[in-house]
C-alpha positions in Angstrom: -16.6 65.8 59.4 -14.9 67.2 56.3 -13.4 63.9 55.0 -13.9 60.1 54.9 -12.8 58.3 58.1 -10.3 56.0 56.4 -7.4 57.7 54.7 -4.9 54.9 54.2 -4.3 51.2 54.7 -1.3 48.9 54.6 -1.4 45.2 53.7 1.3 43.1 55.3 3.4 40.9 53.0 6.3 38.5 53.5 7.3 38.4 49.8 6.8 41.7 47.9 7.4 40.3 44.4 4.8 37.5 45.0 2.3 39.9 46.6 2.8 42.5 43.8 2.2 39.8 41.1 -1.0 38.6 42.9 -2.6 42.0 43.2 -1.5 43.1 39.7 -3.2 39.9 38.3 -6.4 40.1 40.3 -7.1 43.8 39.8 -5.4 44.4 36.5 -3.2 47.2 38.0 0.5 48.0 38.1 1.8 48.4 41.7 4.9 50.5 42.0 7.4 49.3 44.7 9.8 51.6 46.6 12.3 50.8 49.3 12.5 53.1 52.3 15.6 52.0 54.1 14.6 48.3 54.3 10.9 48.8 54.4 9.4 48.0 51.0 6.1 49.6 50.1 4.0 48.7 47.0 1.6 51.5 46.1 -1.9 50.7 45.0 -3.0 53.2 42.2 -4.6 56.4 43.5 -7.1 58.4 41.6 -6.8 62.1 42.7 -10.2 63.7 43.5 -12.1 60.3 43.6 -13.8 58.7 46.6 -12.2 56.0 48.7 -8.9 55.5 50.5 -5.6 54.4 49.0 -3.0 52.2 50.5 0.0 50.0 49.9 1.5 46.6 50.4 4.2 46.7 53.1 7.1 44.3 53.8 8.5 45.0 57.2 9.3 42.8 60.2 6.8 44.7 62.3 3.9 43.6 60.0 2.4 40.1 60.0 -0.2 38.7 57.5 -3.2 37.0 59.1 -6.2 35.0 57.8 -8.2 35.5 61.0 -7.0 38.5 62.9 -7.2 42.3 62.4 -9.1 44.6 60.2 -10.8 43.3 57.1 -10.2 45.6 54.1 -12.9 45.7 51.4 -11.8 46.6 47.9 -14.5 48.3 45.7 -15.5 46.7 42.4 -18.0 47.1 39.6 -18.8 43.4 39.9 -16.7 41.5 42.3 -17.0 38.3 40.3 -14.5 39.8 37.9 -11.7 40.0 40.5 -12.8 36.8 42.4 -12.5 34.9 39.2 -8.8 35.8 39.0 -7.9 35.1 42.7 -7.1 31.4 42.5 -5.2 31.7 39.2 -3.1 34.3 40.8 -2.2 32.0 43.8 -4.9 33.1 46.3 -7.9 31.2 47.7 -11.6 32.2 47.6 -13.1 31.6 51.0 -16.5 33.2 50.6 -17.8 33.6 47.0 -20.0 36.5 45.9 -22.8 36.7 48.5 -25.6 39.3 48.7 -25.5 41.5 51.8 -28.9 43.1 51.0 -30.5 44.6 47.9 -29.7 48.0 49.2 -26.0 47.4 50.1 -24.9 44.9 47.4 -22.6 42.0 47.5 -19.4 40.9 49.2 -16.8 38.1 48.9 -13.7 37.1 50.9 -10.4 35.8 49.7 -6.9 34.9 51.1 -4.1 36.5 49.2 -0.7 34.8 48.5 0.7 36.2 51.8 -2.0 34.8 54.0 -4.1 38.0 54.4 -7.9 37.8 54.6 -9.2 40.4 52.2 -12.7 41.3 50.8 -14.4 42.7 47.8 -17.7 44.7 47.6 -19.8 45.6 44.6 -23.4 46.9 44.0 -24.1 44.3 41.3 
């Protein structure tokens, strides 16, 4: 295989402004929103030539947030306690605090965003 398996992801939202504010606050980023004929997409920053997939927030009637169903997206972090520490202040809910997976793999944590999506973080430390 010449590339990583995951090339893109989309996070369903019901309120783009609220979701954008949440992710901007938790990750200290600036999501740019564009409207494509009624479909709003908020682009996560992308670092050209770096590892990992990029994605967007998406507001469309065909997408529905879920705390329990579907794929679980893991955001990479230097130390996930940094982002997890900002989740509740930004309007989300921590459902699994930083937990060691194994010494070789690192740590994970799970949160619910302002839209009702179950999301995760991973870090080596």
